[in-house]
N, C-alpha and C positions, 0 to 999 in steps of 0.2 A: 411481573411487570417492574417491580422495584429493582431487580437484578439487571434488567435491560436498561433502565434509566441510569443506573450506576455505571454500567459498561460504557454507555454513550458519554456520560460526564467525564469518565477517565480519559477517553479519546480527546474530548474537547479541551481538557486541562493539559494533557501531555503534548498535543500537537500545537506548534506555534503558529502555523500558517493554515489558511483555508485549503490550499491544494493538498496539504498533508492530511487534513481531516477528511476531505472528499475521497482521496485515494484509499485511506484506511477503511472508510465505510464501504466503498466498492469492493475492496479485497475481502473484507469480512462477509459481505453478502454473497460473493462468488464461492467462498469457502463453505459457507452454510449450504448453498445450493448443491455443491459437490458432495458434501457429507450426507445430504438427504437423498442423493442419487438423481437429482433433477437436472444436473448439468455435468455431462461426462466429457465435455470438450476441453482437453488439456491446453490447447492453444489459447482459449479464452481465459482460463485460470492463469496461465503464464503471463499473458498480457497485463492483467491487473496486478499481478505480483511484481512485474518489472516497474509498472507505474508507481506502485506503493514504495518500492525500494528507492526509486529515483526521488520521489517526494520526501522520503525520510532522510535521504542524504542531503537534499537541498535544505530541509528544515534544520538539520544539525550543522551543516557547513555551507551556508549560502555562498554562491559564487564559485565554489570549487567543483571541478569535474570528477565524477565517479569513474573509477577504473576497475576493470575486471581482474581476476586473479592472474591472468597472463600479462597484465600490464597494458592491454589495449583498452581504449576508451569504450564505454558502453553506449555513448551517445555520439551524435554527429557534432563535430566542432564547428 
């Protein structure tokens, strides 16, 4: 129980915004489900992964648009 509390506290301290904290919790939950074999839907996992990456980018660089490796925007402008 102590390790779970510490993991949650680390997220709360590291994430500057509420959207980042929420996206982190949702992504961690889906990863845990997938690791247990409860959720085999790759699209669901990919969706929360993209949400997490977008929130992380916004948390680190507010107002800047994230770009893909090909140079195309990952979001709608």
